PDB file of N, H, CA, C and O in Angstrom:
ATOM      1  N   MET A   1      11.246 -69.538 -34.775  1.00  0.00           N
ATOM      2  CA  MET A   1       9.825 -69.284 -34.915  1.00  0.00           C
ATOM      3  C   MET A   1       9.294 -70.229 -35.995  1.00  0.00           C
ATOM      4  O   MET A   1       9.753 -70.216 -37.137  1.00  0.00           O
ATOM      5  N   ASP A   2       8.336 -71.030 -35.612  1.00  0.00           N
ATOM      6  H   ASP A   2       7.962 -71.040 -34.684  1.00  0.00           H
ATOM      7  CA  ASP A   2       7.805 -71.968 -36.595  1.00  0.00           C
ATOM      8  C   ASP A   2       6.704 -71.316 -37.430  1.00  0.00           C
ATOM      9  O   ASP A   2       6.341 -70.159 -37.217  1.00  0.00           O
ATOM     10  N   MET A   3       6.191 -72.075 -38.369  1.00  0.00           N
ATOM     11  H   MET A   3       6.486 -73.015 -38.542  1.00  0.00           H
ATOM     12  CA  MET A   3       5.215 -71.549 -39.326  1.00  0.00           C
ATOM     13  C   MET A   3       3.931 -71.081 -38.630  1.00  0.00           C
ATOM     14  O   MET A   3       3.348 -70.071 -39.023  1.00  0.00           O
ATOM     15  N   LEU A   4       3.494 -71.804 -37.611  1.00  0.00           N
ATOM     16  H   LEU A   4       3.968 -72.625 -37.292  1.00  0.00           H
ATOM     17  CA  LEU A   4       2.272 -71.431 -36.895  1.00  0.00           C
ATOM     18  C   LEU A   4       2.444 -70.086 -36.194  1.00  0.00           C
ATOM     19  O   LEU A   4       1.542 -69.248 -36.223  1.00  0.00           O
ATOM     20  N   ASP A   5       3.598 -69.880 -35.567  1.00  0.00           N
ATOM     21  H   ASP A   5       4.330 -70.560 -35.543  1.00  0.00           H
ATOM     22  CA  ASP A   5       3.870 -68.600 -34.911  1.00  0.00           C
ATOM     23  C   ASP A   5       3.892 -67.463 -35.921  1.00  0.00           C
ATOM     24  O   ASP A   5       3.379 -66.377 -35.650  1.00  0.00           O
ATOM     25  N   GLN A   6       4.478 -67.707 -37.072  1.00  0.00           N
ATOM     26  H   GLN A   6       4.894 -68.589 -37.292  1.00  0.00           H
ATOM     27  CA  GLN A   6       4.531 -66.679 -38.112  1.00  0.00           C
ATOM     28  C   GLN A   6       3.133 -66.318 -38.598  1.00  0.00           C
ATOM     29  O   GLN A   6       2.827 -65.145 -38.812  1.00  0.00           O
ATOM     30  N   MET A   7       2.284 -67.334 -38.771  1.00  0.00           N
ATOM     31  H   MET A   7       2.533 -68.286 -38.596  1.00  0.00           H
ATOM     32  CA  MET A   7       0.914 -67.068 -39.232  1.00  0.00           C
ATOM     33  C   MET A   7       0.136 -66.287 -38.178  1.00  0.00           C
ATOM     34  O   MET A   7      -0.597 -65.354 -38.505  1.00  0.00           O
ATOM     35  N   ASN A   8       0.297 -66.672 -36.908  1.00  0.00           N
ATOM     36  H   ASN A   8       0.892 -67.430 -36.642  1.00  0.00           H
ATOM     37  CA  ASN A   8      -0.399 -65.953 -35.834  1.00  0.00           C
ATOM     38  C   ASN A   8       0.075 -64.506 -35.749  1.00  0.00           C
ATOM     39  O   ASN A   8      -0.726 -63.586 -35.587  1.00  0.00           O
ATOM     40  N   LEU A   9       1.378 -64.320 -35.860  1.00  0.00           N
ATOM     41  H   LEU A   9       2.029 -65.068 -35.992  1.00  0.00           H
ATOM     42  CA  LEU A   9       1.924 -62.969 -35.825  1.00  0.00           C
ATOM     43  C   LEU A   9       1.401 -62.146 -36.997  1.00  0.00           C
ATOM     44  O   LEU A   9       1.054 -60.976 -36.839  1.00  0.00           O
ATOM     45  N   HIS A  10       1.347 -62.762 -38.163  1.00  0.00           N
ATOM     46  H   HIS A  10       1.628 -63.713 -38.291  1.00  0.00           H
ATOM     47  CA  HIS A  10       0.838 -62.067 -39.348  1.00  0.00           C
ATOM     48  C   HIS A  10      -0.619 -61.654 -39.148  1.00  0.00           C
ATOM     49  O   HIS A  10      -0.999 -60.534 -39.491  1.00  0.00           O
ATOM     50  N   LEU A  11      -1.431 -62.550 -38.596  1.00  0.00           N
ATOM     51  H   LEU A  11      -1.122 -63.460 -38.318  1.00  0.00           H
ATOM     52  CA  LEU A  11      -2.839 -62.232 -38.363  1.00  0.00           C
ATOM     53  C   LEU A  11      -2.986 -61.105 -37.343  1.00  0.00           C
ATOM     54  O   LEU A  11      -3.815 -60.212 -37.518  1.00  0.00           O
ATOM     55  N   LEU A  12      -2.182 -61.146 -36.276  1.00  0.00           N
ATOM     56  H   LEU A  12      -1.509 -61.872 -36.134  1.00  0.00           H
ATOM     57  CA  LEU A  12      -2.238 -60.075 -35.277  1.00  0.00           C
ATOM     58  C   LEU A  12      -1.853 -58.732 -35.888  1.00  0.00           C
ATOM     59  O   LEU A  12      -2.489 -57.712 -35.619  1.00  0.00           O
ATOM     60  N   MET A  13      -0.810 -58.740 -36.709  1.00  0.00           N
ATOM     61  H   MET A  13      -0.294 -59.568 -36.928  1.00  0.00           H
ATOM     62  CA  MET A  13      -0.378 -57.498 -37.353  1.00  0.00           C
ATOM     63  C   MET A  13      -1.444 -56.985 -38.313  1.00  0.00           C
ATOM     64  O   MET A  13      -1.680 -55.780 -38.400  1.00  0.00           O
ATOM     65  N   GLN A  14      -2.085 -57.896 -39.029  1.00  0.00           N
ATOM     66  H   GLN A  14      -1.894 -58.875 -38.958  1.00  0.00           H
ATOM     67  CA  GLN A  14      -3.121 -57.503 -39.979  1.00  0.00           C
ATOM     68  C   GLN A  14      -4.323 -56.897 -39.249  1.00  0.00           C
ATOM     69  O   GLN A  14      -4.868 -55.883 -39.684  1.00  0.00           O
ATOM     70  N   GLU A  15      -4.734 -57.518 -38.143  1.00  0.00           N
ATOM     71  H   GLU A  15      -4.291 -58.343 -37.790  1.00  0.00           H
ATOM     72  CA  GLU A  15      -5.853 -56.985 -37.362  1.00  0.00           C
ATOM     73  C   GLU A  15      -5.521 -55.601 -36.808  1.00  0.00           C
ATOM     74  O   GLU A  15      -6.354 -54.696 -36.835  1.00  0.00           O
ATOM     75  N   ARG A  16      -4.309 -55.450 -36.311  1.00  0.00           N
ATOM     76  H   ARG A  16      -3.632 -56.186 -36.289  1.00  0.00           H
ATOM     77  CA  ARG A  16      -3.897 -54.154 -35.753  1.00  0.00           C
ATOM     78  C   ARG A  16      -3.899 -53.079 -36.827  1.00  0.00           C
ATOM     79  O   ARG A  16      -4.345 -51.957 -36.591  1.00  0.00           O
ATOM     80  N   LEU A  17      -3.398 -53.425 -38.008  1.00  0.00           N
ATOM     81  H   LEU A  17      -3.035 -54.337 -38.200  1.00  0.00           H
ATOM     82  CA  LEU A  17      -3.381 -52.467 -39.108  1.00  0.00           C
ATOM     83  C   LEU A  17      -4.794 -52.071 -39.511  1.00  0.00           C
ATOM     84  O   LEU A  17      -5.057 -50.897 -39.775  1.00  0.00           O
ATOM     85  N   GLU A  18      -5.703 -53.034 -39.560  1.00  0.00           N
ATOM     86  H   GLU A  18      -5.490 -53.987 -39.345  1.00  0.00           H
ATOM     87  CA  GLU A  18      -7.091 -52.725 -39.912  1.00  0.00           C
ATOM     88  C   GLU A  18      -7.722 -51.795 -38.881  1.00  0.00           C
ATOM     89  O   GLU A  18      -8.463 -50.882 -39.246  1.00  0.00           O
ATOM     90  N   LYS A  19      -7.438 -52.018 -37.592  1.00  0.00           N
ATOM     91  H   LYS A  19      -6.836 -52.760 -37.296  1.00  0.00           H
ATOM     92  CA  LYS A  19      -7.968 -51.137 -36.546  1.00  0.00           C
ATOM     93  C   LYS A  19      -7.421 -49.720 -36.699  1.00  0.00           C
ATOM     94  O   LYS A  19      -8.158 -48.746 -36.547  1.00  0.00           O
ATOM     95  N   ILE A  20      -6.144 -49.610 -36.995  1.00  0.00           N
ATOM     96  H   ILE A  20      -5.546 -50.402 -37.118  1.00  0.00           H
ATOM     97  CA  ILE A  20      -5.534 -48.289 -37.179  1.00  0.00           C
ATOM     98  C   ILE A  20      -6.178 -47.571 -38.354  1.00  0.00           C
ATOM     99  O   ILE A  20      -6.496 -46.385 -38.261  1.00  0.00           O
ATOM    100  N   LEU A  21      -6.373 -48.283 -39.460  1.00  0.00           N
ATOM    101  H   LEU A  21      -6.115 -49.247 -39.536  1.00  0.00           H
ATOM    102  CA  LEU A  21      -6.985 -47.665 -40.637  1.00  0.00           C
ATOM    103  C   LEU A  21      -8.420 -47.233 -40.353  1.00  0.00           C
ATOM    104  O   LEU A  21      -8.849 -46.174 -40.811  1.00  0.00           O
ATOM    105  N   GLU A  22      -9.166 -48.042 -39.602  1.00  0.00           N
ATOM    106  H   GLU A  22      -8.818 -48.902 -39.230  1.00  0.00           H
ATOM    107  CA  GLU A  22     -10.535 -47.663 -39.246  1.00  0.00           C
ATOM    108  C   GLU A  22     -10.538 -46.409 -38.375  1.00  0.00           C
ATOM    109  O   GLU A  22     -11.369 -45.521 -38.569  1.00  0.00           O
ATOM    110  N   ASP A  23      -9.618 -46.333 -37.422  1.00  0.00           N
ATOM    111  H   ASP A  23      -8.944 -47.054 -37.264  1.00  0.00           H
ATOM    112  CA  ASP A  23      -9.527 -45.149 -36.563  1.00  0.00           C
ATOM    113  C   ASP A  23      -9.214 -43.904 -37.381  1.00  0.00           C
ATOM    114  O   ASP A  23      -9.776 -42.836 -37.135  1.00  0.00           O
ATOM    115  N   ILE A  24      -8.326 -44.040 -38.343  1.00  0.00           N
ATOM    116  H   ILE A  24      -7.870 -44.907 -38.542  1.00  0.00           H
ATOM    117  CA  ILE A  24      -7.967 -42.897 -39.182  1.00  0.00           C
ATOM    118  C   ILE A  24      -9.169 -42.436 -39.995  1.00  0.00           C
ATOM    119  O   ILE A  24      -9.388 -41.234 -40.150  1.00  0.00           O
ATOM    120  N   GLU A  25      -9.943 -43.373 -40.511  1.00  0.00           N
ATOM    121  H   GLU A  25      -9.765 -44.349 -40.385  1.00  0.00           H
ATOM    122  CA  GLU A  25     -11.113 -43.013 -41.313  1.00  0.00           C
ATOM    123  C   GLU A  25     -12.190 -42.353 -40.469  1.00  0.00           C
ATOM    124  O   GLU A  25     -12.917 -41.491 -40.963  1.00  0.00           O
ATOM    125  N   ARG A  26     -12.307 -42.745 -39.193  1.00  0.00           N
ATOM    126  H   ARG A  26     -11.716 -43.445 -38.792  1.00  0.00           H
ATOM    127  CA  ARG A  26     -13.342 -42.182 -38.324  1.00  0.00           C
ATOM    128  C   ARG A  26     -13.012 -40.790 -37.816  1.00  0.00           C
ATOM    129  O   ARG A  26     -13.915 -40.030 -37.467  1.00  0.00           O
ATOM    130  N   ARG A  27     -11.744 -40.449 -37.768  1.00  0.00           N
ATOM    131  H   ARG A  27     -11.010 -41.066 -38.051  1.00  0.00           H
ATOM    132  CA  ARG A  27     -11.349 -39.138 -37.246  1.00  0.00           C
ATOM    133  C   ARG A  27     -11.884 -38.031 -38.147  1.00  0.00           C
ATOM    134  O   ARG A  27     -11.931 -38.181 -39.368  1.00  0.00           O
ATOM    135  N   PRO A  28     -12.283 -36.924 -37.540  1.00  0.00           N
ATOM    136  CA  PRO A  28     -12.707 -35.794 -38.379  1.00  0.00           C
ATOM    137  C   PRO A  28     -11.510 -35.225 -39.131  1.00  0.00           C
ATOM    138  O   PRO A  28     -10.396 -35.162 -38.613  1.00  0.00           O
ATOM    139  N   LYS A  29     -11.767 -34.825 -40.332  1.00  0.00           N
ATOM    140  H   LYS A  29     -12.673 -34.876 -40.754  1.00  0.00           H
ATOM    141  CA  LYS A  29     -10.702 -34.260 -41.155  1.00  0.00           C
ATOM    142  C   LYS A  29     -10.363 -32.868 -40.629  1.00  0.00           C
ATOM    143  O   LYS A  29     -11.236 -32.009 -40.498  1.00  0.00           O
ATOM    144  N   GLU A  30      -9.081 -32.661 -40.332  1.00  0.00           N
ATOM    145  H   GLU A  30      -8.373 -33.358 -40.439  1.00  0.00           H
ATOM    146  CA  GLU A  30      -8.632 -31.360 -39.843  1.00  0.00           C
ATOM    147  C   GLU A  30      -8.092 -30.552 -41.006  1.00  0.00           C
ATOM    148  O   GLU A  30      -7.486 -31.082 -41.937  1.00  0.00           O
ATOM    149  N   LYS A  31      -8.329 -29.263 -40.923  1.00  0.00           N
ATOM    150  H   LYS A  31      -8.821 -28.833 -40.167  1.00  0.00           H
ATOM    151  CA  LYS A  31      -7.766 -28.393 -41.949  1.00  0.00           C
ATOM    152  C   LYS A  31      -6.273 -28.269 -41.710  1.00  0.00           C
ATOM    153  O   LYS A  31      -5.829 -28.071 -40.579  1.00  0.00           O
ATOM    154  N   SER A  32      -5.515 -28.383 -42.761  1.00  0.00           N
ATOM    155  H   SER A  32      -5.875 -28.544 -43.680  1.00  0.00           H
ATOM    156  CA  SER A  32      -4.066 -28.254 -42.608  1.00  0.00           C
ATOM    157  C   SER A  32      -3.709 -26.778 -42.509  1.00  0.00           C
ATOM    158  O   SER A  32      -4.286 -25.930 -43.190  1.00  0.00           O
ATOM    159  N   LYS A  33      -2.754 -26.498 -41.654  1.00  0.00           N
ATOM    160  H   LYS A  33      -2.286 -27.187 -41.100  1.00  0.00           H
ATOM    161  CA  LYS A  33      -2.316 -25.120 -41.481  1.00  0.00           C
ATOM    162  C   LYS A  33      -1.388 -24.747 -42.620  1.00  0.00           C
ATOM    163  O   LYS A  33      -0.452 -25.477 -42.947  1.00  0.00           O
ATOM    164  N   LYS A  34      -1.659 -23.621 -43.205  1.00  0.00           N
ATOM    165  H   LYS A  34      -2.419 -23.028 -42.940  1.00  0.00           H
ATOM    166  CA  LYS A  34      -0.788 -23.149 -44.275  1.00  0.00           C
ATOM    167  C   LYS A  34       0.255 -22.212 -43.682  1.00  0.00           C
ATOM    168  O   LYS A  34      -0.056 -21.346 -42.865  1.00  0.00           O
ATOM    169  N   THR A  35       1.470 -22.401 -44.103  1.00  0.00           N
ATOM    170  H   THR A  35       1.722 -23.105 -44.766  1.00  0.00           H
ATOM    171  CA  THR A  35       2.522 -21.516 -43.618  1.00  0.00           C
ATOM    172  C   THR A  35       2.458 -20.211 -44.381  1.00  0.00           C
ATOM    173  O   THR A  35       2.113 -20.174 -45.563  1.00  0.00           O
ATOM    174  N   LYS A  36       2.790 -19.157 -43.694  1.00  0.00           N
ATOM    175  H   LYS A  36       3.070 -19.187 -42.734  1.00  0.00           H
ATOM    176  CA  LYS A  36       2.806 -17.855 -44.345  1.00  0.00           C
ATOM    177  C   LYS A  36       3.976 -17.795 -45.307  1.00  0.00           C
ATOM    178  O   LYS A  36       5.027 -18.389 -45.066  1.00  0.00           O
ATOM    179  N   ALA A  37       3.789 -17.093 -46.367  1.00  0.00           N
ATOM    180  H   ALA A  37       2.935 -16.610 -46.563  1.00  0.00           H
ATOM    181  CA  ALA A  37       4.865 -16.960 -47.349  1.00  0.00           C
ATOM    182  C   ALA A  37       5.901 -15.999 -46.795  1.00  0.00           C
ATOM    183  O   ALA A  37       5.691 -14.787 -46.778  1.00  0.00           O
ATOM    184  N   PHE A  38       7.002 -16.537 -46.351  1.00  0.00           N
ATOM    185  H   PHE A  38       7.173 -17.523 -46.365  1.00  0.00           H
ATOM    186  CA  PHE A  38       8.073 -15.714 -45.818  1.00  0.00           C
ATOM    187  C   PHE A  38       8.932 -15.202 -46.955  1.00  0.00           C
ATOM    188  O   PHE A  38       8.990 -15.787 -48.037  1.00  0.00           O
ATOM    189  N   ASP A  39       9.589 -14.106 -46.682  1.00  0.00           N
ATOM    190  H   ASP A  39       9.541 -13.631 -45.804  1.00  0.00           H
ATOM    191  CA  ASP A  39      10.499 -13.548 -47.673  1.00  0.00           C
ATOM    192  C   ASP A  39      11.651 -14.526 -47.871  1.00  0.00           C
ATOM    193  O   ASP A  39      12.287 -14.946 -46.904  1.00  0.00           O
ATOM    194  N   ARG A  40      11.913 -14.882 -49.103  1.00  0.00           N
ATOM    195  H   ARG A  40      11.396 -14.541 -49.888  1.00  0.00           H
ATOM    196  CA  ARG A  40      12.932 -15.892 -49.380  1.00  0.00           C
ATOM    197  C   ARG A  40      14.355 -15.329 -49.339  1.00  0.00           C
ATOM    198  O   ARG A  40      15.316 -16.098 -49.374  1.00  0.00           O
ATOM    199  N   ILE A  41      14.505 -14.016 -49.266  1.00  0.00           N
ATOM    200  H   ILE A  41      13.724 -13.392 -49.237  1.00  0.00           H
ATOM    201  CA  ILE A  41      15.830 -13.412 -49.225  1.00  0.00           C
ATOM    202  C   ILE A  41      16.371 -13.536 -47.802  1.00  0.00           C
ATOM    203  O   ILE A  41      15.704 -13.112 -46.858  1.00  0.00           O
ATOM    204  N   PRO A  42      17.550 -14.100 -47.627  1.00  0.00           N
ATOM    205  CA  PRO A  42      18.084 -14.236 -46.270  1.00  0.00           C
ATOM    206  C   PRO A  42      18.407 -12.882 -45.657  1.00  0.00           C
ATOM    207  O   PRO A  42      18.711 -11.919 -46.361  1.00  0.00           O
ATOM    208  N   ALA A  43      18.337 -12.829 -44.345  1.00  0.00           N
ATOM    209  H   ALA A  43      18.090 -13.612 -43.773  1.00  0.00           H
ATOM    210  CA  ALA A  43      18.621 -11.580 -43.652  1.00  0.00           C
ATOM    211  C   ALA A  43      20.079 -11.183 -43.828  1.00  0.00           C
ATOM    212  O   ALA A  43      20.398 -10.000 -43.944  1.00  0.00           O
ATOM    213  N   ASN A  44      20.953 -12.166 -43.848  1.00  0.00           N
ATOM    214  H   ASN A  44      20.694 -13.127 -43.753  1.00  0.00           H
ATOM    215  CA  ASN A  44      22.372 -11.897 -44.021  1.00  0.00           C
ATOM    216  C   ASN A  44      22.695 -12.036 -45.505  1.00  0.00           C
ATOM    217  O   ASN A  44      22.786 -13.149 -46.023  1.00  0.00           O
ATOM    218  N   LYS A  45      22.866 -10.920 -46.179  1.00  0.00           N
ATOM    219  H   LYS A  45      22.792 -10.016 -45.759  1.00  0.00           H
ATOM    220  CA  LYS A  45      23.090 -10.952 -47.621  1.00  0.00           C
ATOM    221  C   LYS A  45      24.564 -11.057 -47.981  1.00  0.00           C
ATOM    222  O   LYS A  45      24.929 -11.037 -49.156  1.00  0.00           O
ATOM    223  N   GLU A  46      25.413 -11.169 -46.953  1.00  0.00           N
ATOM    224  H   GLU A  46      25.117 -11.184 -45.998  1.00  0.00           H
ATOM    225  CA  GLU A  46      26.838 -11.286 -47.243  1.00  0.00           C
ATOM    226  C   GLU A  46      27.107 -12.607 -47.942  1.00  0.00           C
ATOM    227  O   GLU A  46      26.473 -13.624 -47.659  1.00  0.00           O
ATOM    228  N   ARG A  47      28.043 -12.568 -48.840  1.00  0.00           N
ATOM    229  H   ARG A  47      28.558 -11.742 -49.070  1.00  0.00           H
ATOM    230  CA  ARG A  47      28.416 -13.794 -49.527  1.00  0.00           C
ATOM    231  C   ARG A  47      29.396 -14.576 -48.644  1.00  0.00           C
ATOM    232  O   ARG A  47      30.319 -14.007 -48.059  1.00  0.00           O
ATOM    233  N   ALA A  48      29.179 -15.862 -48.564  1.00  0.00           N
ATOM    234  H   ALA A  48      28.430 -16.324 -49.038  1.00  0.00           H
ATOM    235  CA  ALA A  48      30.057 -16.694 -47.739  1.00  0.00           C
ATOM    236  C   ALA A  48      31.434 -16.761 -48.366  1.00  0.00           C
ATOM    237  O   ALA A  48      31.578 -16.947 -49.574  1.00  0.00           O
ATOM    238  N   GLU A  49      32.431 -16.609 -47.533  1.00  0.00           N
ATOM    239  H   GLU A  49      32.314 -16.458 -46.552  1.00  0.00           H
ATOM    240  CA  GLU A  49      33.806 -16.728 -48.000  1.00  0.00           C
ATOM    241  C   GLU A  49      34.432 -17.927 -47.310  1.00  0.00           C
ATOM    242  O   GLU A  49      34.403 -18.038 -46.085  1.00  0.00           O
ATOM    243  N   TRP A  50      34.987 -18.805 -48.094  1.00  0.00           N
ATOM    244  H   TRP A  50      35.010 -18.714 -49.089  1.00  0.00           H
ATOM    245  CA  TRP A  50      35.594 -20.013 -47.554  1.00  0.00           C
ATOM    246  C   TRP A  50      37.094 -19.840 -47.452  1.00  0.00           C
ATOM    247  O   TRP A  50      37.755 -19.414 -48.400  1.00  0.00           O
ATOM    248  N   ASN A  51      37.608 -20.171 -46.310  1.00  0.00           N
ATOM    249  H   ASN A  51      37.071 -20.517 -45.540  1.00  0.00           H
ATOM    250  CA  ASN A  51      39.049 -20.207 -46.130  1.00  0.00           C
ATOM    251  C   ASN A  51      39.463 -21.656 -46.382  1.00  0.00           C
ATOM    252  O   ASN A  51      39.274 -22.525 -45.532  1.00  0.00           O
ATOM    253  N   LEU A  52      40.028 -21.899 -47.559  1.00  0.00           N
ATOM    254  H   LEU A  52      40.181 -21.192 -48.249  1.00  0.00           H
ATOM    255  CA  LEU A  52      40.329 -23.265 -47.969  1.00  0.00           C
ATOM    256  C   LEU A  52      41.371 -23.929 -47.079  1.00  0.00           C
ATOM    257  O   LEU A  52      41.466 -25.156 -47.050  1.00  0.00           O
ATOM    258  N   GLN A  53      42.147 -23.140 -46.357  1.00  0.00           N
ATOM    259  H   GLN A  53      42.070 -22.144 -46.380  1.00  0.00           H
ATOM    260  CA  GLN A  53      43.147 -23.724 -45.464  1.00  0.00           C
ATOM    261  C   GLN A  53      42.498 -24.345 -44.229  1.00  0.00           C
ATOM    262  O   GLN A  53      43.114 -25.185 -43.574  1.00  0.00           O
ATOM    263  N   GLU A  54      41.261 -23.947 -43.894  1.00  0.00           N
ATOM    264  H   GLU A  54      40.760 -23.264 -44.426  1.00  0.00           H
ATOM    265  CA  GLU A  54      40.594 -24.475 -42.711  1.00  0.00           C
ATOM    266  C   GLU A  54      39.854 -25.779 -42.982  1.00  0.00           C
ATOM    267  O   GLU A  54      39.467 -26.469 -42.039  1.00  0.00           O
ATOM    268  N   ILE A  55      39.652 -26.125 -44.224  1.00  0.00           N
ATOM    269  H   ILE A  55      39.966 -25.564 -44.991  1.00  0.00           H
ATOM    270  CA  ILE A  55      38.852 -27.308 -44.541  1.00  0.00           C
ATOM    271  C   ILE A  55      39.439 -28.588 -43.945  1.00  0.00           C
ATOM    272  O   ILE A  55      38.679 -29.369 -43.372  1.00  0.00           O
ATOM    273  N   PRO A  56      40.744 -28.851 -44.043  1.00  0.00           N
ATOM    274  CA  PRO A  56      41.256 -30.075 -43.398  1.00  0.00           C
ATOM    275  C   PRO A  56      41.024 -30.096 -41.890  1.00  0.00           C
ATOM    276  O   PRO A  56      40.830 -31.166 -41.314  1.00  0.00           O
ATOM    277  N   VAL A  57      41.040 -28.944 -41.250  1.00  0.00           N
ATOM    278  H   VAL A  57      41.197 -28.074 -41.718  1.00  0.00           H
ATOM    279  CA  VAL A  57      40.804 -28.881 -39.808  1.00  0.00           C
ATOM    280  C   VAL A  57      39.350 -29.217 -39.507  1.00  0.00           C
ATOM    281  O   VAL A  57      39.062 -29.910 -38.531  1.00  0.00           O
ATOM    282  N   LEU A  58      38.433 -28.734 -40.336  1.00  0.00           N
ATOM    283  H   LEU A  58      38.667 -28.171 -41.129  1.00  0.00           H
ATOM    284  CA  LEU A  58      37.016 -28.985 -40.115  1.00  0.00           C
ATOM    285  C   LEU A  58      36.688 -30.469 -40.198  1.00  0.00           C
ATOM    286  O   LEU A  58      35.833 -30.959 -39.460  1.00  0.00           O
ATOM    287  N   PHE A  59      37.358 -31.182 -41.084  1.00  0.00           N
ATOM    288  H   PHE A  59      38.052 -30.784 -41.683  1.00  0.00           H
ATOM    289  CA  PHE A  59      37.069 -32.597 -41.271  1.00  0.00           C
ATOM    290  C   PHE A  59      38.024 -33.502 -40.506  1.00  0.00           C
ATOM    291  O   PHE A  59      38.056 -34.711 -40.735  1.00  0.00           O
ATOM    292  N   GLY A  60      38.784 -32.932 -39.617  1.00  0.00           N
ATOM    293  H   GLY A  60      38.757 -31.950 -39.430  1.00  0.00           H
ATOM    294  CA  GLY A  60      39.630 -33.722 -38.742  1.00  0.00           C
ATOM    295  C   GLY A  60      40.846 -34.333 -39.412  1.00  0.00           C
ATOM    296  O   GLY A  60      41.346 -35.366 -38.967  1.00  0.00           O
ATOM    297  N   ALA A  61      41.328 -33.705 -40.480  1.00  0.00           N
ATOM    298  H   ALA A  61      40.922 -32.866 -40.841  1.00  0.00           H
ATOM    299  CA  ALA A  61      42.512 -34.258 -41.162  1.00  0.00           C
ATOM    300  C   ALA A  61      43.778 -33.846 -40.437  1.00  0.00           C
ATOM    301  O   ALA A  61      44.876 -34.212 -40.857  1.00  0.00           O
TER     302      ALA A  61
END
């Protein structure tokens, strides 16, 4: 790719970016949906128990 091709590509990319930015500015602002505050306590309150002998099997050793 010579210098002229690079400059043309750069100009095309710049024009496309400007069009995208203009479209974003023209769009009506939407209200963002707020997530409900869920209970942070997990349903399963059991403590995880690790079987250390299984770890090599899990990682394919």
